[in-house]
Residue, then its C-alpha position, 0 to 999 in steps of 0.5 A: x750692438x749698443x745697449x739702450x738704457x731707459x728709465x722704466x717704472x719698476x712695475x709689472x703687468x700682464x696683458x690678457x686678450x679674451x674673445x668677447x661673445x657678441x650680443x647678437x645671436x648671429x655672431x659666433x663667440x671668438x676664440x680667446x687670444x693666448x695669454x701673453x707673458x708678463x712684460x718687465x723692465x730689464x732685469x738689471x734695472x729691477x735689481x739695480x733698484x734693489x741695490x745690486x748688479x745682475x750678472x751672467x757668465x760668458x765663454x768664447x762659445x757664448x760670444x759666437x752665439x747671437x741669442x746668448x749675446x742678446x740675452x746678456x745685453x737685454x737683462x744683465x749689466x755684469x758678466x764674468x768670464x767662465x775661464x778666460x780671465x783665470x791666470x792659468x788661461x792667460x799664461x802663454x804656454x808657448x812662450x812661458x817667459x820673457x825676461x824671466x817673468x811669465x808671458x801672457x796671451x790676451x785674445x780670449x780675454x780681450x774679446x770678452x772685455x770688448x763685448x762688455x765695453x761695447x754694450x755698457x756691461x761691467x766685468x767681474x775679473x775672475x781670478x788672479x790667484x787660484x791653486x786649482x788647474x794652475x800650470x805647474x811650470x809657473x813654479x819651476x826655476x827655469x819654467x821647464x825643468x821640474x825644479x821649483x823656484x824659491x819663495x822670493x822668486x815665486x812671490x815676484x812672479x805672482x806680483x808681476x802677474x797680478x799687476x800685469x793682468x790688472x794693468x792690461x785690462x784697465x789700460x785697454x778697456x778702462x773702467x770695464x773691470x769693476x772688481x777682481x777675485x784676487x784669490x779663489x777657494x783658498x779655504x779647505x773643505x776639511x782640516x785634513x787638507x790644511x795645517x793643524x790648528x790653522x783657524x783660516x784652514x788655508x788649503x795645503x792640498x786639493x783632492x790629494x794634489x799639493x797647492x803649489x802656492x802654499x808649497x813654494x811661498x807658504x800659507x801667507x801667499x793669500x795675504x801677499x796676493x791681496x797686498x800686491x793687488x791692493x798696492x797696485x790698484x791704489x798706486x794707479x788710482x783704479x776704481x776696482x774692488x778686491x774680493x776673496x771668492x769661495x764656495x759653500x760659504x753658507x755652511x757655518x764651519x766654512x763661513x767661519x774659516x772664511x771670516x778668519x781668513x779675510x780678517x787675517x788678510x786685513x789685519x796689521x802685521x810686521x811684514x806684509x800689512x804693516x799699516x793695517x790697511x783693508x786689503x780685501x774689500x769683499x767676499x764672493x759667494x759662489x752659490x752652487x745650491x743643492x745636491x751635487x750631481x743628484x736631486x736629493x738636497x735640491x730646492x731646500x728652503x733652508x739653503x735660502x735662509x742660510x745664504x741670507x744669514x751668511x750675507x748678513x754676517x759678512x756685511x755686518x763685518x763691513x765687507x761688500x758681498x756678491x753671489x758670484x757663480x750661482x746655480x740653483x740645481x735641478x736634475x729632474x725634468x718632470x713637470x712637478x720638479x720644473x714647477x717646484x724649481x720655478x717657485x724656488x727661484x722666485x723665493x730665492x729672488x724674493x729673499x735677495x730683493x730685500x737683502x740690502x735692508x738687513x745687509x746695510x746695502x753691502x750686497x752688490x751683485x747677483x751673478x748666475x753661471x747656471x743661466x740655461x738648461x742643458x738637457x743634453x749633458x751626460x751625467x758624467x759631465x762636470x757641468x751636469x754635476x755643478x749646475x744640473x741640467x734644469x737649473x736655468x732661468x732660460x731654456x737652452x735656446x735662451x728663451x725665458x722660463x717661469x724662473x725668469x718671470x718669478x725673479x722679475x716679479x719678486x724684484x717688484x715687491 
């Protein structure tokens, strides 16, 4: 299905039909017609007028859901694969290596890119280097026996992998991927997970497990990853922005560590960035907002203020900023909580509708991963904790909720 682009005026209106009482006594008063929901231009047009793309997420299951496809096509012009473009998903476990370099499988990645291409939707590439869930055999000397290769070999594999993935997407689906998260979640939550005195607090461990990129290459693995991606994109002339992506950016302590990291990535040195080029173009803010797995802490107005402040801070340093995986959490199905969530969504959207006035036009995408409610999730489920079962601007059947209409209304102001 091809997307139809129209030049809509960015205005909202609501039509209300009411029965009229007849002036003659012989006619009965007709029953009022039910209030219709507001009609708005596509959401991506409303956000586009404010200077940023409107993003959603997709999985293979979503690609087989006609209602979900329609929802994305109707209101979004950016999409992110939930897992299928992460490096560990692309590596071919069955083959493992060809001619000494990692092998890849592309089916799920290509299906998403094809859907986006056919519907004139851009794709956020996510993610080239991430320590979490990364297959351990990538780091083995012979890909099978548990002896780790040396730093130079792992750097060569990382470089090859980054270049291969970027090139595959660009050659087969030219211009569809407009940015890549080069490195994801490299900043530790606490000093205990990093080396002492590391101002960027690059994580050595995650939940007690070693970061194998750090273990084999050292803390410079982040900068090497950006160097490889930057040089390849420049060499090929691809129009692709390169991002560092992380969560909890809006907490001051982690925000400062992330700033230290991206400034270090872009700083001149004698080995990696000899010419002092800007290797990292922007910062991605994942945007999981509210109490993790619990209602306490959800829908806090202070979080909106903190996110605004963080966007402005990153932008003031010259970085492009995107919200990349947002979920405005809600775990309470009561009518009161649902109404509060819809109001909170509208206030969040209202903040974003004006953000480029103070962020110098540097805010370029708002991507939501918690798009739909999912009341059937058990409390032990990962998505229950990460998103919340009542987080969406859409119901589970993809029908629009008040959150959607409040978002549209906020973008009209």
